[in-house]
N, C-alpha and C positions, 0 to 999 in steps of 0.2 A: 360770430359771437365768440369771444374769448372764454377759455375755461379756467383761467388762472384764479379769479376771485373765489369761485366755489371750492377749488382744491385748497386754496389758502385757508378758507374758513374750516374746511375739513381737517387740515393739519393743525389748526389752532384748537379745534375741539378735541382732538385726540389726547393731547397732554392733560386737558381738563378731565377727560374721562379717566385717563390713567391715574391722575391725582385723586379723583373721587374714589376710584377703585382701591387705590392704596390706603386712602383714609378709612374706607369701609373695612379693608383688611386689617388695619391697625386696631380699629374698634372691635372687630371680631376677636383679634388676639387678646386685647385687654379683657374682653368678656370671658374669653377662654381661661385667662389667668385667674380672674375672679372666681370662675366656676371651679377651677382646680383647687383654689384656696378653700372655697366652701366645701368641696368634696373632701379635702384633707381634714377640715374641722368635723365634718359629718363622720368621717372614719374614726377620728378620736372619740367622738361621742358614742359611736356604735361600739367601739372596743370597750369604752367605759361601761356602757350598759351591759355588754356581754359579760364583763367581769362581775358586775353586780348580780347579774342573773345567775352566773355560775356559782357565786357564793350562796345565793338563795337556794339554788338547787342542791348544793352540798348540805346546807342546813336542813332542808327538807329530807334529804337522804338520811342524815343522822337520825332525825325523828322517826322516819319510816323504818329504819333499821332497828331502832329500839322497840317500836311497836311490833314489828315482825318477830323479834326475839321473844317478847312477852307472849305474843299469840302462839308461837311455837311451844313455849313452855306450857301454856294453858292447854293447847291441843294435846300435848303429850300426856299431861295429867288426865285429861278427859278420856284419851285413848286407853290409858291404863285402867281407869275406873270402868270403862265399858268392857275392856277385856276381862276384868275381874268378875263383872256381872255375868258376862257370857259364859265364863268358865264355870261359875256356880250353877247357872241354868243347865249347861250341858252335863254337869255332874249329876244334878237331880234327875234329868231325863235318862241318863245312863243307869242310874240306880233303879228307877221305876221299870226300865226295860229289862234289867237283870232280874228283878222280882217277878215280872210276868213270865219270862223265859223259864225261871226256876219252877214256877207253879206248873207250867205246861210239862216240863220234863218230869216233875214229880208225879203228875197224873199218868204219863206214859209209863213211868217205872212201875207204878202200882198195877197198871193193867197187865204189863208183861209179867210181873210177879204172880198175879192171879192166874195168868195163863200157864205159867211154869208149874204152879202148884196143882192146877187141874191136870196137866200132863203127868205129873208125878202120881196123882191119885187115881186117875182113870186108866182105861185100857188104850192101846195104841190105835185100834180100829175106830173107836169112837172119836178119838182125837183127829184122825185123818179125815173121817167123814165130816166132822164139824169144820175142819179147816177147808175142805173142798167146798162145802156148802157156802161157807163165808166167802171164799175166793170167787165161786160162781156168782154169788149175789153181787159181789163188788164189780165183777166184769160186766154183768148184765146192766147194772146201774150206769156204769161208765159208757157202755155201748148205747144205751137208750139216750143218755145225754148228748153223746156225739152225733147220733142219728137225728135227734131233734134240732141240734145246732146246724147240721148240714142241710136239713129240709128248710129250715128258716132262711139260710143263706141262698139256697136255690130259688126260693120264692122271691126273695129280694132281688136276685139277679134277673129273674124273669120280669119282675115289675120294672126294673131299670131298663131292660131291653125294650119292653113295650113303650116306655116313655121316650127312649131314644128314637124308636121307629116313628112315633107320633111327631116328635120334634123334627125328624127328617122330612116327613111328609108335609108338615107345615112350612118348613123352609123351602121345599121344592115348589109348593103352591105359591108361596110369597115371591120366590124368584120368577116364576112364570108370570105372575101378575105384574111384577115390577118390570119384567122384560117387555110385556105387552104395553105397559104405560110408556116406557122409554121409546118403544117403537112408534107409538102414536105421536108422542111429543116430537120425535125425530121427523116424522112425516109432516107434522104441522109446521115445524121450523123450516123444513125444506120448501114447503109451499110458500111460506112467508118470504123466504130468501128469493125464490123464483119470481114472486110477485114484485118484490122490491127491485130486483134486477130489471124486470120488464119496465117498471115505472122509470127507473133511472135511465134505461136505454131510450125510452120515448122522450123523456125530458132532455136528455143529451142531444138526441136527434133534432128535437125542436129548436133547442138553443143553437145548434150548429147551423141549421137552416136559416135562422134569423141572422146569425153572424155572417153567413155567406151572402145573404141578401144585402145586409148593411155594408159589407165590404165591397160588393159589386157597385152599390150606389156611391160609396165613397170613391171608388176607382173612377167611375164615370164623372163624378163632380170634379175630381182632381184633373182628369183629362180636359174637361171643359175649362177649368180654371187656367190650366197651362195654355190651352189654345187662346183664350181671351187675353192672357198675359202676353203671349206672343203677338197677338193682334194689336194690343195696346202699345207694345214696344215698337212695332212697325209704324203705327200712327205717330208715335213720338219722333221716330226717325224722319218720317215724311214732314212733320211739323218743323223739325230743325232744318231740313233741306229747304222748305218753303221760306223759313225765316232768313236763311242765308241768301236765297235768291232775291228776296225782297230787299235785303240790305245791299246786295250788289246792284240791283236796279236803282235804288235810291242814290247810291254813290255814282253810278254812271249816267243818270238822266240829266244833270246840269251840264255835263261836258259836251253834250251833243248840240248845244246851241251854236248857230253861225252868226256872228255880229256884223256881217258885211252887207248882205242884200236884204231889203225889206220884205220881198216876197218870200224869200227863204225864211226870214224871221217870222212871218205870219204862219207859214207852213209848219215851222218848228213849234210855234206856240200852239197851233191846233194839235200837232202830234203830241206835244207835251201834255195838253189838256186831256186828250183821249187816253194817253198812257196813265195819267194820274187817276182818271175815272176808273180805268181797268184795275189799277193797283188798289184803289179803294174798294172796288167790288171783290177783288181777290182777298183783300184783308178781311172784309166782312164775312165772306164765305169761309175763310179759314178760321175766323173767330167762332162762327157758328159750329163749324166742325169740331173745333177744340172743345167747345162747351158740351157738344154731344158726347165726345170721347170722355170728358171728365165725368159726365153723368153716368156713362157706361162703367167707368172705373169705380165710381162710388157704389153702383149697384153690385159690381163683382166683389168689391170688398165686403159689402154687407152680406152677400151670399156666402162668401168665404168664411166670415165670422159665424154665420148660422151653421154652416157645414162643420166648422171646428167644434162648435158647441154640441152639435148632434153626435159628432164622433166621440167627444169626451163622455157624453151621456151613454153611448154604446159601450165604450170601454168600462164605464162604471157599472153598467148592467152585466157586462161580461164578468167583472170581478165579483159582483154579487152572486152570479150564477155559479162561479167557482167556489165561493164561500158556502153556498147551499149544497154544492156537490160534495164538498169535503165531509160534512156530517154523514151524508149517505154512504160514502165510502167507508168511513169509520164504523157506521152501524153494520154495513155489509160484512166488514172484516170481523167485527165482534160476533155477529150471528154465525159466520162461517166457522170461527173458532169454537163457539159453543156447540155448533152442529157436530164438528169433529170430536169434541169431547164427549158428547152424548153417544156418538157412534162407537167410539172406543169403549165407553162404559157399557154400552149394550153388548158389544162383542165380548168384553171381559165377563159380564154376567152370564152370557150364554155359554161361554167356555167353562165358567165355573159350574154352571148347572149341569153341563154335559159331563164334566169331570166327577161331580158329586154323584150323578146318576150311575156312571160307570163304576165308581167305587162302591156304591150301594149294591149293584148287581154282583160285583166280585165278592163283597162281604157275604151276601146271601148264598152264593155258590160255595164259598169256603165254610159257611156255618155248618153244612152237612158233613163236610169231609174232615173237620177238625176233630182230632182224637179227644176222647173223653178224659178230662184231667183226673189224675190220680188223687189229687188233694186240692184243698182250697188255695194253698200257696201257689201251686202250678197254675191254677185257673187265673188268679189275680195277676201273676207274672206274665202269662201269655196275653191276657187282655191289655195290660199296660204296654207291652211291647207292640201289639197291633195298633193301639191308639197312637203311640209315639211314632211308629213308622208311617201311619196314615197322615199324621200332622206334618211330619218332615217332608213327605212327598208333596203334600198340598202347598206347603210354604215354598218349596223349590219351584213348583209349577207356576205359582202366582208370581214369584220373583222373576222367572224367565219371561212371563207374559208382560209384566210391568216394564222390564228392561227393553224388550222389543218395541212395545208401544210407545215408550218415552222417546226412544231413538227415532222412530218413524215420525212421531208428533213434532219433535224438535226440528228434524230436517224439513218436514212439510211446512211448518210454521215459518221457518227462516226463509225458505224458497218463496213461499207465498208473500211474505213481507217484502222481499227484494223485488218480486214481480210487480206488486202494487206500487212500490216507490218508483220503479223504472217506468211504469205505465204513466204515473202522474207527471214525472219529469218529461217524458216524451210528449205528452199532450201539451204541456206548457211550452216546451221549446218549439213544437210544430206551430202552435198558435203564435209565438213570437216570430217565427219565420214568415208566417202569412202576413203578420203586421209589417215586417221589415221589407217585404217584396209586394207592395200594393199594386204595381203596374203589370204583374204577371197575369197571363190569361187564366181565368178560373177553370180548374179541372174538375171533373166529376168526383164526388166524395165517395171514398171506398171505406166501408165499415170493417174494421179489424178488431182484434182483442184489445189493442192498446188505445183505442179511441177511433175517431173519424179522421183518416189520413188522406191527404191528396196524393201522396206517393204510395201506391198500393204494393209496389214491388220491393220495398226496402227490406222487409223481413218476411220472407215466405215461410220460413220455418216456424215462426210464432203463430201462424194462423190456425194451427191444429191444437193449440194449447187450450182454447176455450172448450173444446170437446172433452179433453181429459180432466181439466180442472173443475168444470161445471158438472161433471158427471157425479151423481150421488152414489155412494157405495151401497150395493144391495145388502139387504139384511141377511146375514148368514143363517143357514138352516141349522137344525140341531146336529146333523151329522157332518158339519163342515170341519175338516181336519186342520190341525195347526200348520201343517206344511203348506196348504193352499193359502192361508193367511200370510205366511212369510213370503211366499212367491209373489203374491199380489202386492205386498208392501215394497218388496225389492223392485218389482216392475214399475210401480208408481215413482219410486225414488229415482230410478234411471231416467224415466220420462221427464221428471221435474229437473233433473240435472242437465239433460240435453236442452230443454227449453230455457233454462237459466243461462247456459252458455250461449245460446242463440241470442237471448236478450242482451247479454254483455257485448256481443259483437255488434248488434244493432245500435246499442247505446254508444259504443266507441265511434261508429260511423257518424252517428248524429252529432256527437261532440266535435268531430273533425269538421263537419259541415257548418255547424253553428259557431264554434269557436268559444265555448264557455258559456257562462250565464248571460242572459240578455233581458234587459228591462225596457219595455216598449215606451212607456211614458217618459222615462228619463232620456231615452235615445231621441224621442221626438222633441223634447224641450231643448236638449243640447243641440240638435240639428237646427232648430229654429233660431236659437241664440247665435250659433255660428253663421247661419245665413244672414241674419240681421247685421252682425259685425262685418261680414264680408261685403255686404252692400254698402254699409257706411264707409268702410275703408276704400272701396272702389270709387264711390262718389268723391271722397276726399282727394284721392289720387288724381281723378279726372279734373277736379277744380284746380289743383296745384299745377297740373300740366297745362291747363288752359291759361292760367296766370303767367306761367313761364313762357308759353308760346306767344302770348300777347306782348310780354316784355322783351321778347327776342333773345332769351337766354337758352343755353344748351343744357342737356341732361347729364353731360359728362362730369361737371363739377359736383353734381349731387352724388353720383356714384363714388367719386373720390372722397367727398365728405363722409359718406356712409362707411367706406373702408377705413378712413382715418378714425372715425368714431368707434368702429369695432376694435381697431387696434388700441385705441385709448382705453376702452372698456377692459380689454384683455390685460393691459398693463396695470390698470387700477385693481383688477381682480387679483393679479399676482402680488401686487403690493399689499393688498388686504390679507391675502393668505400668509405672506411672509411676516406681516405684523402679528397676525394671530399666532403663528409659529413662535415668533419671538416672545410674545406674552406667555405662551404656554411653557416655553423653555425657562423663562424667568421664574414663573410660578413653581415649576418643578425644581429649579435650583434652590429657590427659597425654602420650599418644603423639604428638600434634601438637607439643606443647612439646618433647618429647625429640628428635623429628625436626628441629624448627626449630633447636634447639641444635646438633645434629650438623651440620646444613647450614651454620649460621653458622661453626662451628669448621672445617668443611671449606673454606668460602669463604676464611676467614682464612688457612688453611694454603696454599691455592692462590695467594692474593695474595702471601703471604710467599715462596713458591717462585718466583712470577713476578718479584717484586722482586729476589730474589737471583740468579736465572738471567740470564746475559748475553743481550743482544738479538742474535738471529741474523738477518742479512739476506742470504739467499742470492740470487745473481744467476743466472738461468737462462741457460746458454750454448747457443745453437742452432748446431748444426754443419751446414754446407752439404753438399750431395751430393758425394761423392768425397773428402771431407776427414775425417780421423780426429781424435778428441779429442787425441791426442798431437801431431799436426801443428798443431792450434790452439794448444796450450800452447807449443810451440816457437816459433811465430810471435809469440805474446804475449811471450815472453822475448827476442825480437829475433834468434832463430836462424832466418833466412830462407833459408839456403843448403842446407837439409836437406829432402828430400822422403821422407816415411816409406814410401810405396808403393815408390818406386824403391830405397830402402834395403833393404826386405824382399826385393825381387827379387835385389839384389846379394848379400845374405846367403845366399839360397838357392843362388846360383851358387857362392859361396865354400864353402858346406857340402857341395857335391857333389864327391866325390873324383875323378869322371871328368873334371870340367871344370877344377877348381882344382888348384894345385900346392902346397897347404899341407900341413903335417904333421898328424898325427892330433890332437895337442894343440891346434893352432891351429884345426882344424875343430871340435873340441869347444867351444872358446871361442866361435867364431862361432855355433854352434848354440845355445849358452847365451844369447848376446846376443840372438839372434832370439826365443828363448822368453821372455826377460825383456821384450823390446819388446812381444810379443803380450799377455802377461799385464798389462803396464802399461796398454796400451790398453783391455783389458777392465776393469781396475780403475777407470780414469778414467770409463768408461761407467757402471759401477756407482755411482760417487760422484755422477754427475749424476742418476741415477735416485733415489738415496737423498736427495739434496737436495730434489728435487721432492716425494718422499713425506713428508719431514719438514716441509716447508712446509704440505702438505695436513693433516698430523696436528696441527700447531700450530693451524691454523685450526679443526679439529674440536674441539680442547681449548678454544679460546676460545668456540666455540658451546656446548659443554657447560657452561662456566662461566656463560654468559648464561642457559642453561636452568635451572641451579641457582638463580640469582637470581630468575628468574620463579617457580619452584616455591616459593621462600621466601615471595614475596609472596602466592601463592595460599594457602599454609598459614596465613599471618597472617590473611587474610580468613576462611578456614574456622574458625580459632580464635575470631575475634570472633563468627561465626555460632553456633558451638557454645556460647559463653558466653551469648548471648541465649537459645538454646534451653534451656539449663540454668536460667536465671532463670524462664522460662515454666513449666518443669517444676516448679520449687519452688513457684511460685504455685498451680499446679494441685494439687499434693500437699497444700498447706495447705487448699485448698477441699474436697478429698475428705476430709481428716481432720475438718474441721468438719461435713461431711455425715454422716460415720460417728458422730461424737459425738452429733449430734441423733438419729440412728437408735437409738443405744444408750440415750439418755435416754428415748425413746419405748418402747423395749423394756422398761425397768425398770418402767414402769407395768403392763405385763402380766406381770411376773416372778412375781407371786404364783401365777399359774396353774401355773408349773413346780413348785411345791411339792407339787402333787397327784401328780406322777410318783413311782414307786417307785425304790428304789436301783438296781435292775437297769437301768431306762431311763436313769437318770443316768449310770451307769457306761458304758453303750453310747454315749450322747451324748458323754461325756468322751473315750472311746476314738476316736470318730469325729473329734472336734476335734483330738486329738493326732496322729492319722493324717494329717489335712489339713495340720497344721503341718509334719509330717515331709516330706510330699509337696512343700509349698511350698519348704521349705528345700533339699530335694534338687534341685528344679528350679532354684532360685537358684544352687546350687553348680554344677550342670551348665552353666547359661548363662554363669556367670562363668568357668568353666574353658574353655568354648568361645570366649568373647571373648578370654581370655588366650592361648589357642592361636592364634587368628587374628592377634592383635597380635604374638605371637612369630614367626609365619610372615612377617608384613610386615616385622618388624625384621630377620629373617634375609635376606629378599630385598634389603632396603636395604643391609645389610652386605655381601652378596655383590656387589651393584652397585658399592658404594664400593670393595670389594677389587679388582674388575675394573678400575675406573677408576684406582686406585692402581697396579696392576700395569702398566696401559697407560702411565701417566705415567712410571713407573720405566723401562719399556722405552724410551720416547722419550728420557728423560734419558740412559740408557745409550748409545743410538745417537748422541745429540748429543755426549755426552762422548767417545765413540770417534772421532767425526769431529773434535772439537776436539783430541784427543790424538794423532792420526795425522799427522805432518808429511810422511811419504813412504809409498811402497808397501811399506816394510820394517817398518812397525808401530812399537810403543812399546818402549823399553828398560826393563830392570828397575830401573835406578838413577835414571831421570828420566822425566818425562812429556813427550810430544811432541804438538804441536798443529799442525794443518794447515789451511790456508785456500786458496780459489781465488785466482787472480791478481787478480781485481777487488776483493777485500776487503783488500788490503795497505794499511796506513796510509801516508799520504804523508810522515809524519815519519820513517819508516825507509826509506831508499833502497837499491836493489840495489847490491851490490858484487861486482866480478869477481875480487877477491883473497880467497881463503879465509883466515880467521883462526880458530885453534883456540879461544882463550879469550875470544872476543868476547862480552861480557855487557852488556846494556842494561837500564835501569830502566823498568818498566811500572807505571803508577800507577792502574790501574783494571781491572775485569773486561773491558771492551770492548777494551782494548789488548792482550789476550792473543792476538787474532787477527792482530796485526801480526807480521811475521817478515821475515827477510832471505833473498832468493833469491840463491843462489850459482851461478856458472857457471864451470866449470873445463874446460880442454881438455888432454887427455892424449894423447900420441902413442905409437904402437907401430910397430915396423918389423921386417921380416924379409927375408932374402935367399935366393932359391932359383933356380938355373939362370940367374943373371944378371939376373933381372927383379925389380922391386920394386913393392910396393903400400903406400901410406900409409893408416893408419886413424886417424881422429881421433874420440875418445870425448868427447862433451859431457856433462858431469855436472850435472844440475839438482838442487840439494840444499836441503833445508829441515828443520831440527830445532830444537825449542825445549824446553829443560829449565827448567821454572819452579820457583822456590823463593821462599817467603815470607820476607821479611827482618824483623828485629825492629822496624824503624821503620814497618811497615805497608805498605811497597812490595813489589814483586815483581820478582825478577830473572830474566831469560831468557837462557840460554847457547845461542848458535847454534853448531852444529858441522856439518861437512860429512860426508856419506855418499854412497854410490852407489846411488840408487834405481832408475835406469833407464839403459840404454845408448842412445846415438845415435851411429851410426857414419857417417863420411863417407870414401869411398874415393878415394884419390889414386894417380896413376900415378908412383910413385917407390919407391926401395928402402925396405923397411919393417922392421918389428918384429923386434927381436932376441930377444925372449922375454917370456913372461908368467910372472911368478914365482909368484904365489899367487892362488888364488880362495877366498874365505871359504866354509867348509862350511855356514854357516847362512844362505846367501843365499836369500831368499824374496821374490818380487815382490808378494806379497799382504798385506804389512803385518804383520810380526812384528818382535821386538826383535833385529835382526841387521844386519850391514853386509857389503858386498862389497869386499874389500881387494885392490888390484892394484898392482903395482910396475912402472912403465914408465920406461925411460930417455928422457932428453931427446934431441931430434933437431933439427938446424938447419933441417929442412924442415917444421917444424910449421905454418908459415903459408902453405903452398901452397894455391892455389885448388882447389875440388873440380871445377870445370868442365873441367879438363884431362884428365879420364878419357876 
């Protein structure tokens, strides 16, 4: 049967599949383009919403700033009122205290004067005796008071000591009762554990006996089944031999006739009749025998089915027994853990009781030898020291005991868990071994710690573990020392470690014998399935051999056909692999091209943005120690007679109501001025930090651009390499197609042999070929889909990275734009954009002017000229009069604002206007400010669209020097 038509159909289907794949790829690309467009639209919407949100936030910030300013003013007024009230209260209290002290001192003075007059009038002896009597009486009264106080304290201490002794006795009795209860509970739990162990062992022994009996019965039945199967096979062979003999007899019986003599003809007829009768008898006998054998076979099959059902039932019961055994193991484990915890708690309580008893004895012994305290302070101090020392020793002892017991408990629990897990695994694997080897002679069951094992000599070291692990720890006596407990714990740990190592060795040997995990039911099902398939294939081979032997053909051409078919399969597999490689290379080349185009477009976009964006040349300003940014800017503007630190101090002095004589409104203005100065200084520091960060980020963007350029070069090199690989793959595919054509030509010479096959074989071969084609097509589709998914993931990652970079660049642009648009600390206005630059970046073409001009507009003919602006300096004077003393305040206003508008001729106009971004006050000793008319409600030092408007009257003393203060 020729192979050309299927391969032709396969080649015809491949272009269709490729076309479908390309169409799907185009659809995905179109969808991707639409998604990118939608993403760009969403980005614009999001940016618009962010701008609106930022505007709302700024508006709310203005409102909150105004509210905070008003609240600060109110709080300041309330604080001043409260301070005034507290001051008056303290003055009244002080006066009353002074009156009381004066009265006491007056009485003392009168008494002393009377005493002096008595001394002057009376004799010296009388005075001395009176003084001695008075002093003696005073000493006696003080001694009596001290003695009564000491007696009262002694009685209180005795009462406390009695209470402590009673509490100690109660605690000792409670500890003894609790220890007895714990000991009884421990014994009860131990008895319960022993009972459960005995029940488990009896149940396990019974189940093992049942399993052994069932296995012996199954082994016997399988031996009988094998014997009967062998007998049946022998009978079938005998039947086939008898059939062949009958066929030979039938073929040879007509040839023995002799056509010449009549007597011989009669004899031959008689002989033929007798032979025919014998043949009929033999045929009937054989038919009866065949019927008997068929009945025996049916009986054996029925018995085999019953035995298999019984075996399945036994397996089910075994699994149920295992499931019942697991809860018992878990319960045993829990009870053992609880038993150990109770034992540890009992030992801990007994140790604590022993320690407390010993401490009580020591305290009683020391009570007699303690020296009598000289005073109550010494008594309290010694008692506190003893209590602290006692508590410290008790805490250290309990901590050591807890550490030792926790280590021993963790080690014992871990080793016990490992032992139980290994025991369960050993039991299951030994059970699977017994199922796997059913024809082995049954050995006597040996009871070990790990279960009921047929091999009693696998692990002789583990036989002693049951004694050590099942042994219950004896309850320690009251005089058990801590060293004995530690030695016993270490001995148990060493024993458990040795047993665990022995278990590991036995487990390794068992794994080597079994060879991993083993599932009996799955193995039996697989074995039965393989046996059925083997029998079916053997019968098929026998039938084909019989057909070929009857047709007189040789087996040699079948072997040649099989070799040719294998060679054909190998070539087809190679072609399929090369086609897959070609498809993969094409996809990679296409992806590389797409990525290269995207990178080129991205590079062009970045170059365009770089070309359009103005060059930013920030100059780092390093501030010396003790100088603020505001001071540096004032010095840069030529204002050298103002010291910011001193100005802050003076503003604090002016803002204090207790020191200054200003009104509330003037103090509020001074406080606001100081707040604006502080925030302006902070804002200048933030601008410096932002400048350095923007410089670093611009450097990072340049590095990213260089990296993209390098990546483009690498992708070009990879594209060239993929093209070369694709050319080699095309050449290899052509060579394989030529080899396949030669093989098919050779196959056509032996194609005549295929005509001998029947229609059923041809149909089966055709179905096999179709199935192989479907399998190949499905594999191709799966691999193409996998490649497509991988490419889509790479594309998504690249798009995500590009999106991140775009967002990063947009953020940098927004920050740069904000820095460009902020001329002052009061931000941008809604009607015009404001641009702000440091002092070092002002163009020399635009010089500073000290006279403010409202409508001053200049022409800027390039993006770089937008950083040029005009610095304005104004001096406004305020004055006030109070109590005949005057103070001059000079507010220096440093102003910068640029409202840029594009003109029709391509130039750009910038309107400079004055605002009040910050206060700089200079204090002078002259009559000052008559009033402050108005302060803008939208004043914010942090850069929003607002201005601070103030109306100050002119004064002839505006030019006074500040050093006259």
